[in-house]
N, C-alpha and C positions, 0 to 999 in steps of 0.2 A: 413554628417549632425551630429549635436551634440546631446547629451542626451536631452538637453532642447528643441531642435527642434522636436525630435521624440516624446517626452512627450507631447508637445503642440498638435501635430497632432493626437496622440493616444487619448487624452482626447476629441478631437472633433468628433471622429468616433466610439468609443466603448461605449456600455452600461456600466454603472458604477457598475459592479458586482465584481470587484476586488479592493483592496487597494494596488496599485502598488508602488514600489519604482520608483522615477523619473529618471530612467535610461533605456536605450535600450541595451540589450545584443546582440552583433554582432558576437561573435566567442567563441568557446569552444574547449578545448583539455584536455583530462584526467580529473583531478579534478579542472581545472581552467576555468574561464570565463573572457571575456573582454567586456567592454561596449563601446559605441560609442565614448566616450572621450578617450579611450585607457587605462582606469584603469583596473587593473587585480584583480580578486577575487578568493579566495579559496572556493570552493563550498562544503559545508557540508550539503546541502539540496538535491542535485542531482535531481532537478525537482520534489521534494517531493517523493523520493525513486524510481524514474523512471530510471535515467541514471546510472544503477548499474555498468556498465562497463566503466563509464566515458563518457565524451563528445567526439563525433567523433571518436569512437574506430575504428582503421583502418580496421580490419577484418569485422566489421559490415558495415562500409561504403562501403567496396568492395562488400559485399553481396547485399546491397541495389542497388548499381549502376549496378551490373551484372544483377540482376533480372529486374530492370527497363528497361534495354535494351532488355529483352526477352519477358516479359509479365507483364503488370501493373495491369490489372483487367479483369476478366470475372465474370459472375454471378455465384451464388452457384448452378445453374442448372448443372454445370460441376465440375469435380475434377481438382485440380492443384497439381503439385508435391510438392511445398513448404508447402502447407496445410497438405498434407499426411505425409510428413517427420516430420513436427512439431508435429502432433497428435501422431505419433508413438513414438517420443522422450518423450512426456508427459506421455503417457500410460506406457511405459517401465520403467519409473522412478517414478511411483506413484502407488497408490492403485487402480486407475481407469481403466475402460475398454473402455469408450467412451468419446468423447470430442465435445463440441460445441464452435465454435470460434466467437467472437464478437470484439468490438472496444474499450471498456472501462470497468473499474471496475463496474460501475453502471449497464451496460448492462449484464455483466456476472452474477451479483447478481439478476437482473431481470429474467434472464434465469433460475437461480437456484430456485427462488421463484415459477416461473411458472411450472417448472418440479416437484417441491415438491407438488404443488397443484393438478396437473393433475394426478400424480402418486397416490396420496392419496384419490382422489375423489371416490365417491360422499360424500359431507357433511363435509369433512375435508379440511380446507383452511387457518386456522390461524397459523401464525408464531410467535414464541416467540423469542425475541432478548433481549439484555442486555442494561441497562442504561449506557450511556457513549459510546455506540457503534457508528460507522459511516459506512454506507453501500452505500452511493451514493446520488445523487442530483435529480434523477427522482422522480416522486411522490411516486411510490411504495417503492423505496429504501430509500427515506427520511422518509417515514412512518415507515420503519423498523429501522431507525436510532434512537437510544435512547438518543437523545439530543433535548429537546423541542425548543431550539433557532433556530434550522434548520426548524422547522415546522411553525414558526410564519409568518403570512401573506399568507400562502398557505392552510389554513384550508378550508373545512374539509379534513383531511387526509383520504386516501383510507382505507377502513375497512380491518380487518384481521391481524392486527399487535398489539402485546402487549409487554410490556417491563418489565423485571425482574430486581430487585436490583442486582448490580454487586457483585459477590462473594458469593451470598446467594442461595444455592441449594434449600432450602425450598421455597424461593420466586418463583423459577421456577416451582417447583412441584405444588404449589398452583394455578398456572396459567394454567396448563394442563387441558384441557376439551375435550368433544367429538368432537369439531371442530378443535383441534390442529393437524397440520400435520408435523411441523418441529420446530427445534431449530436452530437458526442462530447466530453464534458468531465468533469473531476474536480471534485467539490464544493469541494475544497481541493487546490491543487497542492502536492504534497510535495517532489518532486525539484528543482523550480526555486526552492525557498526558502520553503516553508510559506506559500503565498499563498491565503488564503480567497477564494472567489468571493462577492461581495456578494449578499445575498438578493434584492434587487430585480433585479439583473442576471440571476440564474438564473430568476426568474419571467418576465423579458422573453424569455429564451431559450425557455422553455416556451411562451409565447404565440406566438413566431415559428414554432415547430414545429407548433403547432395550426393556425395561419393558413395555412401552406404545406404541410400534410400531410406533415411530416417526422417521423422517429423521434428521440426524445431518449434518448441512451445516457449513463448515468452510470458512469464508471470509479471504483468504490469499492474497488479493489484494496488501497489503503493506508488509505483513510478509513473503510472499513466495519468491521463486527464489533466495535463498541464503542469504537473508537479515539478518536472525538470525543465520547463520552459518551452517545450513543444507538446502537442496534444498527447503523443506517446513518446517515451524515452528513446525507443529504437530508431525513431526518425532522425535523431542526431548522430546515429552510429553507422548508417549506411547498410544495415542488416535488417532484412524483412523475415519475420517468422511465418510458419504455416498456420499456427494457432496462437491466439493471444487471450489472456484473461484480464478482466477489469473488475473493480469493485470500489471499495472505500469511497472515493470522492464522487462516484457516479450519481448517488442520490443526495449528496451533501448532508448526510445524516440519516436518511431513510435507507432501509436494507434492500439493496438491489445490486446485482452483479451481472456480468456478461462474459460469455465465451464466444470469440469470433474466429472464423475459420474460412479458408478458401473453399470454393464450391465443391470441387471433386473430393475433398476430404469430408466436408460436412454431409455429403450424400450418403456416407456410411451410417448415419443416424436415420433410422426410419421409425414410424409410429411404434411406440412400445420400447424403443432402445433406451430412452432416458426421459426424465420428466422432473417437474418441480411444481408442487401445488401452488405455491405463492409466487413463483418466478414471473417477473414482469407484471406484478400487481399494478393495476391502473394508477393508483395514487403515487407509488414509488416511481413508476415509469414517467408520469407527468412531471415529477420533480426532476428526474434525470434529463428529460427533454430541455427543461429550463436551464439546468446546469450546463449542458452542451451549448445552448444558444449563448450563454454568457462567456464560456471559455473561447468560443469561436468568434466573438465580437472583435471588430478591428482593433488591433493594438494590445489586446489583453495579454496574449502569450508573450509578446515582446516586453510588456511591463514586468512579467514574471522573470524573464531573463535579466532585465536591468536591475530589478530589486535583488535577485539572487547574486549577481555580480557585486553589488554594493554590500550586501550582507557578508559575503565571503571575504571581501576586503577588510571590513570592520573586524571580523573574527581573526583575520591574520594579524591585526594590530595587537590582539590579546596574546597570540602566540609569541610575538616579539617581546611584549612587555612581561609575560609570565612564563618563561621557558621551563620553570620548575613544574608547572602544572599542565601545560598544553604544548604539543609538538607539531601539529599540522591541522589543516582544514581540508576536508574532502566532500565530494558530492556534486550535484548538478542542480541548477535552478534554485528552488526553495526546498530542496531536500539536502540538508547540509549537516555535517558532523564535525565537531571539534575533537580531535584525537588527543586524549590525555597522555601524559607521560607515565612512566612506570610508577612513579610516586603519586601522580594525580589519580590513577586508576583506583587507588585505595580510598580516595575521597569522592569518587564519582557520585555515589548515592547521597552523600552529605551535601555535595554541590547542588543536586536537584532539590533537596529538602530546604536548603538555605534560600534558593531562588523562590521556591514555593512560598516560604514565609514572607518573602518580599513581594509576592503577588505576581510571580512569573512562572508559567507552566512549561516545562520541557521534560525530557526523560533521558535515561542512561541506557544506551543500546550496546549490546554485545559485550557488556562489561569492559568497554574500552572508550566509548565515544559519547559525548553530550550531543544528542540529536535534536535538530530544529526542523519542524515541519509546520510552520505557521499557515494560517489561511492565506491563499494566494492574493488576497486583497490587502494584506499587511502593507503599511506605508513606512517610509524611511524613518519617520519620527518614532514609530513603535520599534523598529529595529534598533535605533539609537538607545531607546529605553532599555531594551534587553542587554545591549552591549555594556551600558553603564552599570546595570545591576550585576552583571557577570563580573565585570571589573571589580566591583565592590566585594563580591563574594570571594574572588581569588585573593584579594588583599586581606580579607578577614581570616581566611584559613591559613594565610602565610604567618 
C-alpha cells in the first residue's frame, strides 16, 4: 500500500488528536526511516527523543525477542528478573534508593505528584511548577503544565497546581504557602522551545525546598538518559532532586517509565497506594536494561557531549549566515534548539515542512525554535547533512 492509501485509512479510523504528515513509516534503521512509498528520511526527532539508540538497534531487538519468548506479562503481584535488573541499574547510577515503574512520562509524573502529596500530608498538597513547562496530558499533569493552551477545553483543572514565572526565584518564593508540598521542574524545558534552566536558578530552587521542607521533583522525561551528555541532566548542574521521573528513551521505543525517589520519601508508598497494570512489563524492562547498558558503555556519553558541541557549532554558523531567520542556539548535548528571529517564527512550520520534503525530520517547538533531538548514535556526517539541507531551506525562503 502507498502513503496515500494508508493516510486515507488512518483518517477514517483515528480521532483527530494529531496533525500528521501524510505518510506511513514502515521501516527504521539507525537514524533513518522509510515510508510506504520507499522514501528515506534522516530522523532528527527520534520519535521526540525516544529512540535514543536509533531505530531497530540490534541488541535491543535481540533483548526484546528473547524476553518475548520467555515471559511477556505477569501482574505486579510477582517479581520478574528484568524489572529487578532495571531497578538496580537505575539506583546504582543515580541518587535514588527506590523505583516505581510505569508506562509513560505522564504516568511517572502522576506517581511523583501522588508520592509528594502522600509524603507531605496532611494539609500539604500544592505543587509549584514553571510557566513554559510540559509534564504530560493526563488531567493532573496537564494542570501541572505551565502552558495555558494545553488547558483549554478541559477546565476546570484539578486543584493544587500553581505556576511561577520562568527564571524568577522570587516568583516561586511568593507562591510558597502552608499547602505547598513540592516544586516540579524540568532541568531544560523541551516542549516550550529548548529553554535551559540556569544553574544558579536551580540551586536557588533547591535552597528554597530545603528551607521550606519541600520536595524537589525533576522531570527528566526528555532530558534524562544521556540526552544532554550525562546520564541525567541534573548531574551537570550540581543540584540533586528528591524525586526524578524518566521515560521516552528508557525503552528506546517500547512504553516504559520510571519514578525514582530517596528511601525515606518512597516509604510513604505502601501496598495499595499506587499501581500500574503494565508498569515494568518484562519485555519493556528487558529493552530498558539493554538501553542502560549501552548508555553506560565506556565513552558513549562523552561521544554525545562531543557530537553535541559539534552540532551546536555548526548551527551557530547558520545564525551568522542567516541572521534574518535565526538568532541563537541553545540547549545541551543532543537536545538543541535553533531560535528563530521574529520574522523567522512566521516561517517555522514552513521550514519543518520544507525539510521534511527534503527527507529531514525535525519539529517546531514552542512556536519559537527548530528543535533537534536526533538519536544519540547520530554521526558527524549526518549532522553535516542536516546543516546543509537547513542552509538550503533558509536560502530558499529568502
